[in-house]
Structure formats: C-alpha cells, structure tokens
N, C-alpha and C positions, 0 to 999 in steps of 0.2 A: 417863025415866031421870033420877036426880038429878044435881046437878052434880058430887056427889063422885065418884059411879060414872061420870060421863063423862069426868072429869080423870084417874080412876085407868086407865080404859081408853086414854086418849090416851097417857099416861105408858108405859104396858106396850108400845104399839105403838111409841113412840119408843126405848124401851130395846131391843125386839127388831130395830129397825132398825139400832141403833148396834151390837148384836152382831155382826149379818150384815156390815155394811158393814166393820167393823173387820178380818173375815176374808177378805173377798173383794172383788174391785174391783166398783165400782159398779154397772158394766154386767152383771154375771153374777148380780146379786142381782134378785130378781123381787117384785112387790108380793104373789104368791101365798106366797112363801117368808117373807116378812115377816107376813103374815095368820096363817100357820100357826104360826110361832114365838109369836106374841103371843096365840094360841088365840082369833082372832076372825075373823068372814067377811071376805072381800076386799072386800066392800061398805062394812064398816065401817071399813077403811082409808081408802077413799075419801070416807067421810063426813067424816073428820077432815082428811084431806090431800088435794089436788088432784092430786098424782102423786108418783112414786117421788122425782124430783129435789126436790120440794116437803119430801117427808118427810127428806131428807139434809140439805137446808138446815136444817129446823127442829132436827134432832137436833143440829147443830153449834151452831147460833145460840142455842138454849136454853141449853145447858150453858155456853157462853162468858159469856153475858148474866147467868146466875146466879153464876157465879165471880166476875166482875167487879163485880158489885152487892155481894156478899158481903164482898170485899176492901176496897172503897171505905168501906164502912159501918164495918168493923172499923178501919180505919186512920183514917178520921174521928172515930171516938169515942173515940180514944185520943192523948195528947200525948206520945210516947215514940217518937222515930225509931228507934232501935235496935231495940227490941221490934216495931215495925211491919215492919221488914225481916225478923225472924225470922217474923213471923206470915204475911207474903207466902209465904216460902219454905215453912214449915212447911203451910200450908193449901193451896197449890198441889200440893206433894207428896201429901197427904192426899186432896185431892179426886181428882187424877187416878189414885190407886190406888182409890178407892171407886167411882168410875165408869170403869173399865179399859177397856171396849168404847170409850168416847168418847175416852179416850186415844189408843188404837190408832188409830181412824178419824180423829182431827185430826191425827196424825202423818203419815198416809197423804197427806192433803190440804194439809198446811201448805207444802210446798215451791212448788206452784203458786200457792197464795195471796200468798206473798210476792213472786213474780214479779208477780202481776196486782195492782198496788196500788190499783186501782180498786173492787175487791171488797170488798162489806160485811163480809166475815169479816176482811180484813185490818184494817180500821178497829177492828173488836173485838180484834185482836191487838195493834194498837197502843195500845188502851185499858188493855188488860191489863199491857202494859211500862211505861205511862205511871205507873201507881201506884206502881211500884218506883222509877221516874226521880225521881218526885216525893220521895220518901223520901232517894235518895241525894243529890238537889241540896239537901235541908235538912240533911242531915248535912255536907255541904261548908260550908255556910252557918255552920254551928254549930262547925265545927271536928273534928268527930267522924269524918268521912270524909275520907279522904285525897284530893288533887286526881287526878281522873280525868275521862274521857269517860263520864258518866253513862249515855249511851244504850248505849254499847258494854258498859259495866260489866252493866247489866240484861240485855242479851242474853246475856253470859257467865254470868250467875246463872241464868236460865232454863234456858240448856244444862245446868247442873250439877243442877238440880232434874230435868231429863229423865232425866240418867243415874241419879239416885238412884232414880225411878221405875222405869226398866227394869231394875235390879237387883232388885226386890221385886215385879215384876208377879206375880200370883197369891195374894199375902199382903194380907190386911185392913190398915186403917190402923193398928189397935190391935196387930197383932202386935209381939211384944216387939223383934224385929230391925228393923221399920220404926220403931218409937219411937227406938231407939239410932241409925239412920241420920238421923234428922230432927236429931237433936243434932249429929252429925258434919256434916251438911249446913251446919247454922246455924254452927258453929264454923269451917269451911273459907271460908264467904262473908265471916264478919266478920274473920277473919284477912287476907284479901284486900283488905279495903276500908278497915279502919279508920285513922285517922290516925296512930296510933302503932305500927302494925304495919310488915311487912317486905314488903309486897306487891309492891314493884319499882315499875316505871314507870307512867304512866297506862295503862289499859286501852285 
C-alpha cells in the first residue's frame, strides 16, 4: 500500500475516533465502533494504533500539535503584534469549527488535563496559550497593550474563542455568520486589551 493511502486511512481512523469520542464517554466507544465508522477492518485499526487509549491520545495530540505549529509559524513569519493576536483568535476559532469533533472531544477532556499538570496534553495546552502570551507581552513592551496579567488575559481570550465556537457549531469556517463573528471576536479582544481602551483594571 502506498504511503499516501496509508496516511489517508490513518487520518480516516483518527477522524472517525474523534467523532465517536466527542459524543460518548471513552469507555463506551469500542474499537469495533471506530473500525465500522472508518470503513476498515478492526485489524487495520490495530495496525495503526496499539490500543483504544493510544488512538484517543493520538487523536488529541495530532490536532493540538498541528494547531500549535501553524500558529507559531504564522506569528514568527510576521512582525505585527496586533495582527498576530487577531490571527491567533481567528485561526483557533476556524480550526475548532473545521475539526468540530476534535473541539468537542477536547472540551470533554480539558478539565482533568488542567488538574493533572504532569500530563503531556497539559504541556501542549500551555504551549498553545504561550503563543498568545508572547504576543501580549510584546504588546505591553511596545505600549500597545495595557498593563495586565498576560497569562490571565490569554486564558480569558481563549474562553471568548470557545464561546464563539459554541455559538456556531455545525457551521463551516466560511459561513457568513462565522466570518462576521470572527470580526466581532477580534474587536472584543482588542477593545479589552489595547492601551488606549477602557478595558478596566488588569485581568
């Protein structure tokens, strides 16, 4: 089997697993369910993944790593803090809507991940937040962002992004309402953090 076909089958298994894990508790999903949804034999799933737990881990890790890599590359490539903050918000919102099962699955897992700070997923979550913190810190140094707790502000911003995603579940990132929501989200974030705004006291 060609590498392309192998990669396509692996992605199909991951996508099918994410769709099932997003709607049911992990313990209620079987490898047979995943195989049936992906249209492959049960043995094929095990050819790619050692266990159901490994499949869940890969489904989350792969998406988070891809999101982090894309955001880092985008922010490193451009020297505009203001636009980078918009890019983070817009891209994360669009990514979560494009991969809606991942978003739902990640939200199911996030609470215990935050409680277990030794877990690898917690490190990935922190890496994602750090991208935004770095832009906020830079904005403070440049006098464009008001004095605030940048870690706390980043957490609040990601909460706003989650809220925007929840408002538009089931819609594509290109839907006109989603496009308008991205602009509203960006305006909301910037009005809260800009140095000349009325955002109030430090976050």
